[in-house]
N, C-alpha and C positions, 0 to 999 in steps of 0.2 A: 332788339337790333333787327332792322329790316334788311333782308338779303336781296340785293338788286342785280338784275341782269340787264345789260345795255346791248341793244342790237342796232347797228347802224353801218352801212357800207362806206360811209365817208370817214376816212381815217382820222382827220383832224377833229371832226365832230365827236366821233366815238371816244377818242382819248380825252378830249376836253370834258365831256360829260362825266367820264370816269374820275378825272381829277377833282372836279367840283363835288361830286357825290361822295367820294372817299374822304373828303375833308370833314364831313359831318360825323359826330360821335355816335349817332344812332343808326348809321347806315353802313352796310358792308357790301362792296361791289364784288360779287362772286366772279364775274367775267364780263368782258366787253368784246363782243363778237360781230362779225359781219353776218349777213343773212344766211349764207351757205353754211357757215360754221354753226349758226344757231339751229339750223334744221337737223344737225347731227348731235345736238346736245343730249346727253343720255337721260337726264332726269330733271324735268321742270318742277317736280314736286318739292324740290329743295329751294325753290325761289319764291320770295314773297311778292316782289314787284318786278315786272318786265317792262322796260322802257323800249319800245319798238318803233324805229323809223319805218314809215310805210313804203317809201318809194326809192327807186334807183333808176334814173332815166338812162343809164348806160346799158341796161339789160336789153337784149334783143328779143326775149320771149315774153316778158311781162314786166311793166314798169312798177308793179306793186308787189315786190317779193315779200314785204312785211306781212301780207295776208297769209302766206303759207306758214310763216313763223307763228303767227297767232293760232292758226289751225293746229300746228304741231303742239303748242302749249296745251291747248284744250284736249287734243287727242291723247296726250300723256296723262290725263287725269289731274292735272295741276289746278289748284285753286288760286294761282297767282293773280294779282291785280295787273291787268294789262293796260298800259298807258301808251297810246299811239301818238307820235309826233310826226308832223308832215308839213311840207310847204304847199301841199295840195289840199288845203283845208276846205275849200269850197267845191272841190271836185265831187260830183255826184257819184261817180263810179266807185271811188275809194270809200266814200261813206257807206254805200250799199254793201260793198264787199267786207268792210270791217264789221258791220252789223251782223252779216251772215257768219263771219268767223268768230263772233262773240267776244270782241274786244270790249273793254269796260269804259275807257275814257279816251278822249280825242282832243288834241291840242295842235295849234299852229306852232311851227318851230320857233317863230319869232317871239311867241309868248313865254317861252322857256329859256330865253337867251340871258336872263338875269339869274345869277346864282341863287339869290334868296328865293325867287319865285320858283325856280326849278326844285329846290329842296322842299319848299312848302307843298308843291304839287305832288311830289313823290310821297310825302307824309300824308297828305290829305287831298287827293284828286277830287275834282268837282264836276267836270263837264263830260257827260255821257256822249257816246257817238251820236251826232245829230242826224236828223233826217235830211233828205235831199233839199237843196234850196229851191229847185224847180222840179216838182214831182213828175211833170210831163216829160222830163228828160229821159227817165227810165221807160215810160210808156211808149215813147217814140221808137224805142229799140225792142219793144215787145216784152219788157220786163214787168211782171206783176208781182204781187205779194207772194205768189206761189212759185215764182221762178227761183232758180239756183244759179247765181252768177258764178260763184267760185267753182262749183262742180263743172259748169260748162267750160270755164277757162282751163281747168285741169284736164278735162276730156280732150279739148282741142289740142293742147300741148302734148299730151301723152300719145295721141294718135296722129300727130303732125298734120292737122287739117290744112296747114299752109300749102302743102304739096297738092292736095286735092283741089283747093281753091285756085291755086295758080294754074293748074292744068286746065281746069274748067272744060273737061271733055264730056260732051253730050249730057248736059245737066238734067235731061229728062229720062235718063236711063235708070234701070232698077238699082244699079249700084249707087248712083247718086241719091236716089230716094232713100235707100237704106242708110247712107251716111247721114242724111238729114234727120231721119227717124231716130237713129242712134244718138245723134247729138241732142235732139230735143227731148229724149227720155231723161237726159241729165239736166238740160237747161229749163225745160218747161216754159218756153217763150210763146207768146201770142203772135201769130202771123201779122206782119205789118208791112205797109208799102214804104217806099223810100221817103215819103213826106209824112210818115207817122200816122197813117190812117189804116183802119181795118180794110183788107181788100174787098172790092165789090163782090167778087165771086168767092164762095167758101174755099178756104185754104187751111188745111189742118196743120201743115208744117211750115216753118220759116223757110224762105227761099235762100239760095246761096248768097245773093247780095245782102240779105238781111243778116245772115250769120256773120258775114264779113264785117258789116257795119257794127254789129253787136260786139264782136271781139275787139275791134278797134277802140270802141268806147270803153269796154271793160278793162283792157290792158294798157290803153293809150299807146300801143305800138301800131302805127299805121301801115308801114311798109310790109310787115309780115303777113298781114291779112288781106292786102289788096290783090284782087284777081290779076292775072297776067294782062299787061297792056293798059292797066289803070293807074300806073305809077306816074 
């Protein structure tokens, strides 16, 4: 008997998945939760398969809350098979972030709209998290194989970098340099210009505009990371 956890912020989708999966004799739906409820789940070690929706575009902080759920599953020592479903299948940011979070499989929502296909996928998933369709997409934002996109997003949200970016007071000050340095200790981005080139002059840290562009790309939340006057 496979113990399944469903994580989806869409009520209709979440309950529909639960009804279909519960109909199979070899599947037991332990719970069907939204992303916030899933983050508070006490013991993922009791779950065999987690079916996690990646995105919620209603969120104002990060359109990809499913990443945090996958990280929580792994942090809890669970060996659950994590299957991501998303309408953002070709989005490079969510592919990179789910790879970092150590999701196992990755499907477009439309592929699992048939009940038989959904059940077969839960029993025998096949598609690992794919690479970016356009590898240069990440490079343009300073993301290399050594970068940590999820850590960078978490750092930015925990420290409310939105406020600092919006104020944009004296970006050459020591305080701003410290903010950039602290951010890049987490992110490990390569300094890049707005057109995706390495700066002509040596630049150790990403600039404020680059950090802003990176966070817009990583979270798909544009207005939160726009400097004041750029909206």
